[in-house]
C-alpha positions as a Markdown table, in Angstrom:
| # | Residue | x | y | z |
|---|---|---|---|---|
| 1 | Met | 5.7 | 6.1 | -0.5 |
| 2 | Phe | 5.4 | 3.2 | 2.0 |
| 3 | Asn | 5.3 | -0.6 | 2.3 |
| 4 | Phe | 6.4 | -2.4 | 5.4 |
| 5 | Gly | 8.7 | 0.4 | 6.5 |
| 6 | Glu | 8.9 | 4.0 | 7.7 |
| 7 | Pro | 9.5 | 6.3 | 4.7 |
| 8 | Leu | 10.5 | 9.3 | 6.9 |
| 9 | Leu | 13.7 | 7.4 | 7.9 |
| 10 | His | 15.0 | 7.2 | 4.4 |
| 11 | Pro | 18.1 | 9.5 | 4.3 |
| 12 | Ser | 17.4 | 10.5 | 0.6 |
| 13 | Leu | 13.7 | 11.3 | 1.1 |
| 14 | Pro | 13.9 | 14.9 | 0.0 |
| 15 | Gly | 15.7 | 13.9 | -3.2 |
| 16 | Ile | 13.1 | 11.2 | -3.9 |
| 17 | Leu | 10.3 | 13.8 | -3.4 |
| 18 | Lys | 12.1 | 16.2 | -5.7 |
| 19 | Ile | 12.1 | 13.6 | -8.5 |
| 20 | Leu | 8.4 | 13.1 | -8.1 |
| 21 | Val | 7.8 | 16.9 | -8.2 |
| 22 | Asp | 10.0 | 17.3 | -11.3 |
| 23 | Tyr | 8.2 | 14.5 | -13.1 |
| 24 | Lys | 4.8 | 15.9 | -11.9 |
| 25 | Leu | 3.9 | 12.6 | -10.2 |
| 26 | Gln | 1.3 | 12.6 | -7.5 |
| 27 | Tyr | 2.1 | 10.6 | -4.3 |
| 28 | Val | 0.9 | 9.5 | -0.9 |
| 29 | Ile | 3.0 | 9.1 | 2.3 |
| 30 | Ser | 2.1 | 6.8 | 5.2 |
| 31 | Thr | 3.9 | 7.2 | 8.5 |
| 32 | Asn | 3.7 | 6.4 | 12.2 |
| 33 | Ala | 4.8 | 10.0 | 12.9 |
| 34 | Ser | 7.8 | 8.9 | 14.9 |
| 35 | Lys | 9.8 | 11.5 | 13.1 |
| 36 | Phe | 9.3 | 15.1 | 11.9 |
| 37 | Ile | 11.3 | 16.5 | 9.0 |
| 38 | Ala | 11.2 | 20.2 | 8.1 |
| 39 | Leu | 10.7 | 19.5 | 4.4 |
| 40 | Asp | 10.8 | 22.3 | 1.8 |
| 41 | Pro | 7.1 | 23.0 | 1.1 |
| 42 | Thr | 7.8 | 22.9 | -2.7 |
| 43 | Leu | 8.5 | 19.1 | -2.2 |
| 44 | Leu | 4.9 | 18.7 | -1.0 |
| 45 | Glu | 3.2 | 20.2 | -4.1 |
| 46 | Asn | 2.1 | 16.9 | -5.5 |
| 47 | Leu | 1.3 | 15.3 | -2.2 |
| 48 | Gln | -2.2 | 13.9 | -2.3 |
| 49 | Leu | -2.5 | 12.4 | 1.2 |
| 50 | Phe | -0.4 | 12.2 | 4.3 |
| 51 | Met | -1.6 | 9.2 | 6.3 |
| 52 | Ile | -0.6 | 8.8 | 10.0 |
| 53 | Ser | -1.2 | 5.4 | 11.6 |
| 54 | Ile | -1.7 | 5.3 | 15.4 |
| 55 | Pro | -2.4 | 2.2 | 17.6 |
| 56 | Gly | -4.1 | 4.1 | 20.4 |
| 57 | Phe | -4.1 | 7.4 | 22.1 |
| 58 | Ser | -2.1 | 6.9 | 25.3 |
| 59 | Gln | 1.4 | 6.0 | 26.5 |
| 60 | Ser | 0.2 | 2.5 | 27.6 |
| 61 | Ser | -1.1 | 1.7 | 24.1 |
| 62 | Tyr | 2.2 | 2.9 | 22.5 |
| 63 | Asp | 4.1 | 0.7 | 25.0 |
| 64 | Arg | 2.1 | -2.3 | 23.7 |
| 65 | Val | 2.9 | -1.7 | 20.0 |
| 66 | His | 5.7 | 0.7 | 19.1 |
| 67 | Gly | 7.4 | 1.8 | 22.3 |
| 68 | Phe | 7.4 | 5.4 | 21.2 |
| 69 | Val | 6.9 | 8.3 | 23.6 |
| 70 | Phe | 3.3 | 9.3 | 23.1 |
| 71 | Glu | 3.8 | 13.0 | 23.8 |
| 72 | Glu | 6.5 | 13.1 | 21.1 |
| 73 | Ile | 4.1 | 11.5 | 18.6 |
| 74 | Lys | 1.5 | 14.1 | 19.3 |
| 75 | Lys | 4.1 | 16.9 | 18.9 |
| 76 | Asn | 5.3 | 15.4 | 15.6 |
| 77 | Ile | 1.7 | 15.1 | 14.3 |
| 78 | Asp | 1.0 | 18.7 | 15.2 |
| 79 | Gln | 4.1 | 19.8 | 13.3 |
| 80 | Trp | 3.1 | 17.7 | 10.3 |
| 81 | Ile | -0.4 | 19.3 | 10.3 |
| 82 | Glu | 1.2 | 22.7 | 10.3 |
| 83 | Leu | 3.6 | 21.9 | 7.4 |
| 84 | Val | 1.3 | 19.7 | 5.2 |
| 85 | Gly | -2.1 | 21.3 | 6.0 |
| 86 | His | -5.0 | 19.7 | 7.8 |
| 87 | Asp | -6.9 | 19.0 | 4.6 |
| 88 | Lys | -4.3 | 16.6 | 3.3 |
| 89 | Ile | -3.8 | 14.6 | 6.5 |
| 90 | Gln | -5.7 | 11.5 | 7.5 |
| 91 | Val | -5.1 | 9.7 | 10.9 |
| 92 | Lys | -5.8 | 6.0 | 10.7 |
| 93 | Phe | -6.5 | 4.6 | 14.2 |
| 94 | His | -5.8 | 0.8 | 14.3 |
| 95 | Val | -8.3 | -0.2 | 17.0 |
| 96 | Tyr | -7.1 | -2.9 | 19.4 |
| 97 | Arg | -8.9 | -4.2 | 22.4 |
| 98 | Phe | -6.7 | -2.2 | 24.7 |
| 99 | Ser | -7.3 | 1.0 | 22.8 |
| 100 | Leu | -11.1 | 0.8 | 22.3 |
| 101 | Asp | -11.8 | 3.3 | 25.2 |
| 102 | Glu | -9.3 | 5.8 | 23.7 |
| 103 | Leu | -11.4 | 6.4 | 20.5 |
| 104 | Gly | -13.4 | 9.3 | 21.9 |
| 105 | Ala | -10.3 | 11.2 | 23.1 |
| 106 | Ala | -8.5 | 10.7 | 19.8 |
| 107 | Ser | -11.5 | 11.7 | 17.7 |
| 108 | Ala | -12.0 | 14.9 | 19.7 |
| 109 | Tyr | -8.3 | 15.7 | 19.5 |
| 110 | Phe | -8.2 | 15.5 | 15.7 |
| 111 | Arg | -11.6 | 17.1 | 15.3 |
| 112 | Gln | -10.2 | 20.2 | 16.9 |
| 113 | Arg | -7.4 | 20.2 | 14.4 |
| 114 | Gly | -9.7 | 19.7 | 11.4 |
| 115 | Val | -8.0 | 16.4 | 10.5 |
| 116 | Lys | -9.7 | 13.4 | 8.9 |
| 117 | Phe | -10.0 | 10.5 | 11.5 |
| 118 | Phe | -10.5 | 7.0 | 10.2 |
| 119 | Pro | -10.7 | 4.2 | 12.9 |
| 120 | Tyr | -11.0 | 0.5 | 12.1 |
| 121 | Phe | -10.2 | -2.9 | 13.7 |
| 122 | Ala | -6.5 | -3.7 | 13.5 |
| 123 | Leu | -5.6 | -6.7 | 11.2 |
| 124 | Ile | -3.1 | -9.5 | 11.3 |
| 125 | Ala | -0.6 | -7.9 | 8.9 |
| 126 | Asp | 1.7 | -10.8 | 8.3 |
| 127 | Tyr | 0.3 | -13.1 | 5.6 |
| 128 | Asn | 1.6 | -16.4 | 7.0 |
| 129 | Leu | 0.1 | -15.6 | 10.4 |
| 130 | Ala | -3.2 | -14.4 | 8.8 |
| 131 | Arg | -3.4 | -17.6 | 6.8 |
| 132 | Ser | -2.9 | -19.8 | 9.9 |
| 133 | Phe | -5.6 | -17.8 | 11.7 |
| 134 | Leu | -8.1 | -18.0 | 8.8 |
| 135 | Thr | -7.5 | -21.7 | 8.2 |
| 136 | His | -7.6 | -22.5 | 11.9 |
| 137 | Thr | -4.1 | -24.0 | 11.9 |
| 138 | Met | -2.6 | -21.3 | 14.2 |
| 139 | Pro | -1.3 | -22.8 | 17.5 |
| 140 | Gln | -3.8 | -22.4 | 20.3 |
| 141 | Lys | -1.6 | -20.3 | 22.5 |
| 142 | Leu | -0.7 | -17.9 | 19.7 |
| 143 | Arg | -4.4 | -17.6 | 18.7 |
| 144 | Glu | -5.3 | -16.8 | 22.3 |
| 145 | Asp | -2.6 | -14.1 | 22.5 |
| 146 | Ala | -3.7 | -12.6 | 19.2 |
| 147 | Ser | -7.3 | -12.6 | 20.3 |
| 148 | Gly | -6.3 | -10.9 | 23.5 |
| 149 | Asp | -5.1 | -7.8 | 21.6 |
| 150 | Leu | -7.0 | -7.9 | 18.4 |
| 151 | Val | -10.8 | -8.0 | 17.9 |
| 152 | Leu | -11.1 | -11.1 | 15.8 |
| 153 | Asp | -14.5 | -12.6 | 16.7 |
| 154 | Tyr | -16.2 | -11.0 | 13.7 |
| 155 | Val | -13.8 | -12.3 | 11.0 |
| 156 | Asp | -15.2 | -15.7 | 10.1 |
| 157 | Asp | -18.7 | -14.3 | 9.5 |
| 158 | Phe | -17.3 | -11.2 | 7.8 |
| 159 | Ile | -15.3 | -13.0 | 5.2 |
| 160 | Ser | -18.0 | -15.6 | 4.6 |
| 161 | Ser | -20.0 | -12.9 | 2.9 |
| 162 | Ser | -17.2 | -12.2 | 0.4 |
| 163 | Lys | -17.6 | -13.1 | -3.2 |
| 164 | Lys | -15.9 | -16.4 | -4.2 |
| 165 | Gln | -14.4 | -14.8 | -7.3 |
| 166 | Tyr | -13.2 | -11.7 | -5.4 |
| 167 | Arg | -11.0 | -9.5 | -7.6 |
| 168 | Cys | -8.1 | -8.3 | -5.6 |
| 169 | Pro | -7.3 | -4.6 | -6.0 |
| 170 | Glu | -3.6 | -5.4 | -5.8 |
| 171 | Trp | -3.8 | -6.8 | -9.4 |
| 172 | Ser | -4.3 | -3.3 | -10.6 |
| 173 | Lys | -1.4 | -1.9 | -8.6 |
| 174 | Leu | 2.4 | -1.8 | -9.3 |
| 175 | Thr | 4.3 | -2.1 | -6.0 |
| 176 | Ile | 8.1 | -1.7 | -6.2 |
| 177 | Asp | 10.5 | -1.9 | -3.3 |
| 178 | Glu | 13.6 | 0.1 | -2.7 |
| 179 | Tyr | 15.6 | -2.4 | -4.8 |
| 180 | Cys | 13.3 | -2.1 | -7.8 |
| 181 | Asn | 11.7 | -5.5 | -7.2 |
| 182 | Val | 8.1 | -5.9 | -8.4 |
| 183 | Leu | 6.2 | -7.2 | -5.5 |
| 184 | Thr | 3.3 | -9.7 | -5.6 |
| 185 | Cys | 1.4 | -7.3 | -3.5 |
| 186 | Cys | 1.8 | -4.9 | -0.6 |
| 187 | Ala | 0.8 | -7.5 | 2.0 |
| 188 | Ile | 3.6 | -10.0 | 1.7 |
| 189 | Ser | 6.7 | -9.4 | 3.8 |
| 190 | Lys | 10.3 | -9.8 | 2.7 |
| 191 | Gly | 10.7 | -13.1 | 4.4 |
| 192 | Asn | 8.1 | -14.8 | 2.2 |
| 193 | Pro | 9.3 | -16.7 | -0.9 |
| 194 | Asp | 6.5 | -15.1 | -2.9 |
| 195 | Tyr | 7.5 | -11.6 | -1.9 |
| 196 | Ser | 8.7 | -10.6 | -5.4 |
| 197 | Ile | 8.1 | -11.7 | -9.0 |
| 198 | Ser | 11.3 | -10.2 | -10.4 |
| 199 | Ser | 13.1 | -6.9 | -11.1 |
| 200 | Val | 11.1 | -4.2 | -12.8 |
| 201 | Phe | 13.9 | -3.9 | -15.3 |
| 202 | Ser | 13.6 | -7.5 | -16.5 |
| 203 | Leu | 9.8 | -7.6 | -17.1 |
| 204 | Ser | 7.5 | -6.1 | -19.7 |
| 205 | Lys | 4.3 | -4.5 | -18.7 |
| 206 | Asn | 2.3 | -7.6 | -19.9 |
| 207 | Glu | 4.7 | -10.0 | -18.1 |
| 208 | Ile | 4.2 | -8.1 | -14.9 |
| 209 | Trp | 0.4 | -8.3 | -15.3 |
| 210 | Gln | 0.4 | -12.0 | -16.1 |
| 211 | Lys | 2.7 | -12.9 | -13.3 |
| 212 | Lys | 0.7 | -10.9 | -10.8 |
| 213 | Ile | -2.6 | -12.5 | -11.6 |
| 214 | Asn | -1.3 | -16.0 | -11.9 |
| 215 | Gln | 0.4 | -16.4 | -8.5 |
| 216 | Asp | -0.6 | -19.4 | -6.5 |
| 217 | Ile | -0.3 | -17.4 | -3.3 |
| 218 | Cys | -2.9 | -14.9 | -4.8 |
| 219 | Arg | -5.4 | -17.7 | -5.4 |
| 220 | Glu | -4.8 | -19.0 | -1.9 |
| 221 | Cys | -5.2 | -15.5 | -0.4 |
| 222 | Ile | -8.5 | -15.0 | -2.1 |
| 223 | Ser | -9.8 | -18.5 | -1.4 |
| 224 | Ile | -9.3 | -18.2 | 2.4 |
| 225 | Gly | -10.8 | -14.7 | 2.5 |
| 226 | Asn | -7.6 | -12.8 | 3.4 |
| 227 | Ala | -7.7 | -10.5 | 0.3 |
| 228 | Tyr | -11.3 | -9.5 | 1.2 |
| 229 | Trp | -10.5 | -8.9 | 4.8 |
| 230 | Val | -7.4 | -6.7 | 4.1 |
| 231 | His | -9.2 | -4.6 | 1.5 |
| 232 | Asn | -12.5 | -4.1 | 3.3 |
| 233 | Leu | -11.6 | -2.7 | 6.7 |
| 234 | Tyr | -14.1 | -3.6 | 9.3 |
| 235 | Arg | -15.8 | -0.7 | 11.0 |
| 236 | Pro | -18.9 | -1.5 | 12.9 |
| 237 | Asp | -21.4 | 1.3 | 13.7 |
| 238 | Phe | -20.0 | 2.0 | 17.1 |
| 239 | Ile | -16.6 | 2.7 | 15.6 |
| 240 | Arg | -17.9 | 4.7 | 12.6 |
| 241 | Lys | -19.5 | 7.2 | 14.9 |
| 242 | Phe | -16.0 | 8.5 | 15.8 |
| 243 | Glu | -15.1 | 8.9 | 12.1 |
| 244 | Gln | -14.8 | 12.3 | 10.6 |
């Protein structure tokens, strides 16, 4: 229940969840916790995981990324923990250079609440930007700005260890947007011409499979190491020690 958007903003979310419950379908929600909704607990029966992404653990970090009020985010998170249950929540800490020294406070906060805490270095989410970085064609000023916020000095060595015939996990997934378009993968934004392969209503299961594994953009993504980078989140030992 997520892909380049905030699912909790969808006005029909309770109705969507009811359909999933009625059809006995399991689901995962990913949110930035900018909103709390007092959902009927019966709608959460098939919820497998409620992921909450945070860019840091201070107002200054939120000012750098989302602009949300940090105390409101914490309040919302605590409400979600109470509604969903601590055992189904995972907090994903996207580590930036400016939030490195906030790892300890965040880890302690969520440990007290019995919530899973998973920190890792933040990525370049936009495919076109990631491609320009990995192929060393990104404008120097943009590269300097990105490196000022993101920890990127490990990337070249990290992806050099990837298998040349890396099998992208996205080939085994079916990602559909709110307009029922079958997406190439979950990492390509709407502005990209390779965003969708067609409507889910116009393709057979085999046609979806064949189109997904034969996209030129997929071959490029694998060849430059982006697929490996995105699906193997980098967590050096000094970050893993905060994981719980």
